[in-house]
N, C-alpha and C positions, 0 to 999 in steps of 0.2 A: 451791249446794244448792237443792232445790226441796221445799217442803212444800205438799201439797194439803189444805186445811183443811176441804174439804166434799166427801165422797164417800158413797156409799150401797152397800149390799149387797141393795137391794130388787129384785125382779124386775118390771120395768115392762111386759113383754109377758106379760100374764096369760092369754094364749091357750095357753101352755105353762108347765109348772112346771120350773124349773131348780133343782136342789139347792143348798143354801147353800155347801157346800165348792166346787162348781163356780163359783159367783158369786165366791167369794173368790179362786179361781185366776185368774179373768178380771181381777179388779182387780190382782192382783200382776203379771200379764203386762202389763197396760196401764201400770203403773208402771214396769216394766223398759224397756218400748218407748220410753217418754217421759222416761226418766232421772229420775223422781220418787223422791226419797229417803225420804219419809215421808208417810203419809196418815192423816187422821182419818176414821173411818167413823161416820156419823150414823145412829142407829136411828130408826125411825118412831114416830109417835104411836099406831099401832095394830099389832097382831100378827095375822098370818094366814099362809097358806102362801107368800105372796109377799113378806112383810115380816117379817124375823126379830126375835125379841125381843132386848133388850139382853143378857140372860143368854146367849143362844145366841151372840151375836156376842163377847162377852167370852170365853166358853169356847173358841170357835173361834180367837181371835186371841192368846190369853194368852201363847203362846210365840213370837210373831212381832214381833220388836223394831222393824220399820219401819212399824208401824200402831198407832193408838190409837183409843179408842172415846169418842164423845160420845153420852150417853143421851137418846134422845127420850122425852118425857113426854106422856101424854095428859092434857090439862086437864080433860076431862070425866070420865075414868074412873080417875085414880090413886087408890090406897088407901094406908093406913098401911103395909101390908107392902111396897108398892112404894118408899116413902120409906126404910124400913129397909134394903131391898136396895141402893138407890142410896147410902145412907150407907156401907154396908160396901164397896161397889166404890170409892167416892170415897176412903175411908180407906186402902184397899189400893193406891190408884193405878191401878186397872184401868179407871176412867172419868175422862176428862179434862175433861169439861164437861157441860152439860145442854143440851137443845134443846126449844123450844116451837114449836108449829105453829098460830099464829092464822091465820085464813082457812080452813085445812083443818078446823079446829074453830072453832065460832062463839064466840070470845071476844076481848076486848082484853087485851094484855099487862099492863096496869095493874090488872086485876081482882084483888080481894083474895084470891081462891083461889090466886093465884100467889105470895103472899107466903112461904108455907112453903118453896117451891122456891128463891126468891131467898135466904132465910135459909140454906138448905142449901148453896147455892153460896158464899156468903160464909163460911160455917164452914170450908169446905175450900179457899177461895180459888181457885175455878175459874170460868171464864166461863160465861154463859148465852147461847146462840145463839137468835135469834128469827127465824122466817120472816117476811119481808116481801115485798110486791110480788105479782106475778102468780103464778098457781098452775098446777101440772101438771094438776089435775082441774078440770073445768068445773063440778063440783058445789060447789066451794069458794066462800066468800063473801069477795071481796077487800076489802070495806070494813073487815074486822077486821085486814087485813094491811098497813094503811098505816104507813110508818115513823114518822110524827109521834107514834104511840102510844108509841114507844119512849122518847120524851123524858120522859114522865110517870115511867117506871121509872127512868130515869137520874137525874132529880132527887130522887125519893123514896128511892133507894138509891145514893148517891154513891160508895160503895166497891165496888159491884157491877160487875164486868167484863161488858160487854154487847157482842154482835156482831149488827149488822143484817145479815141474810143477803141476798144478791143486790142490795145497794145500793138496796133498795126498788124496783127497776125494775118499772114505768116512772116511779115517783115519785123519780127520782134526785135532783133538786134539793132535795126535802124531806129526803131522807136526808142530803144534804150538810150541811144546816143542823143536824140533830141531832148529827152527828159533830163539826162544827166548834164547836158550843156546849158539848158535854158531853165532858170529857176521859176519861171512863170508857167511851165508846162507840167501837167499832170497826165495820168493815163488810168483808164479803168480796165478791169480784166473781163469784161462781159463778152458774150457771144462766141465763145470757143467751140461750142457744139451745137447740134440740133437735138433737142431732147436731153438725153443723158450721156455722160462720159462712158466710153468703154474703159476697161481696166488699163489696157496698153496705152490709149491716148491720154488718159488721166496722168499716168506715170510720166509720159513725154512732156506734158504741159506743166506739171509740177517742176520738172527739171529746168524748163525754159524760165519759169518765174523765179526759181532760186538763182538762176544765172543773172537774171535782170537785177535782182536785189543786190547781188554781189557786185555787179558792175556799177549800178547807179547810186548805191549807198542806202542809208537809212530811209525807208520808204515813206517819206513825207508826201510823196508825189503819187502814191498808189491808192486807187479807189476800188471798193468792192462794188460789183454790178453783175447782173445775170443776162440781161437781154430777154427777160421773161416777156411773152410766153414761148419764144423760140427755144430758150434753154430753161430747164426746170430749176427751181430754187433749191430744192433738197440736194440735187447732184452737185450744185455749186458749193453748198456748205461742206459737203464731204471733200470736194476738191481743195478748198482752202484749208481744211484741217490737215491735209497731206503736205502742206508747205512747212508745217512744224515751226511756225514763227514764234519768237519770244512773245510774252504777253504784251509788252508794250508795243511792238511792232504789229501784232495781230489787232489790237484796238485801233491803231492808226488806220490800217487797211479796212476794217469792218465798219468804222463809223467816224472816228475823230477827223480824219482828213476831209471827208465829204462834209461833215458838219461845219468845219472851218471854212472850207472853200466856198460853199453855197450859203454861208451865214444862216444856218438853219436855227440856231439857238437851242439845240437839244441838249439835254443832260442825262447822263447815266443814272439809272435808278438802282 
């Protein structure tokens, strides 16, 4: 089984507008082509013609059993009504987790304004995914996206399930320490490239991931994700095969860890 923990329905080519249903069809086609059984769709911190709202994605996917939704939250702009809507979706099981975007928005994840979001996640026992590392937008401020900031959250909220997105790339060694130190922290391997890996960069990142597993131990913390459509699914599957993991570790990475963490209730066929 394969679960992709990190996909989007955002339209990143803003020179043209692609309707949301067409973007969803593209995701489903990519999943079929790459034999991906389930995907989590992460909504954005902002809503515009190229970035659908959580409500739009929930309504679009409500009757599609092989996808789930993780709700992006704007640190700068969330209102009480947004929290009420998120609470309703979480209670109904229509949202599987929350996502914050430090770097894209200028805040650190340990800011006190995040507390209500962490308490909401704790109430419904869902993970909070936190963007770390490099950003797609050159206007973002990456000092806010350093993975070491997640350590403060992990310590202050020891029962909160956290996911460091993108392994903090390029601060992978720092992300390794946060994961190793805090049993409530996980990390996904998404978003390493735009499009496809080059042979040289793939070899480099394989080495980085092998070092991480050596340092942080048995990868109960590691989640497979691509950041589709920024990264292609096929190139990521090839990259993972290059890790040469034992079968038990491979299954943890590809689906078991995500299935457990997000309580998806999926079973291997």
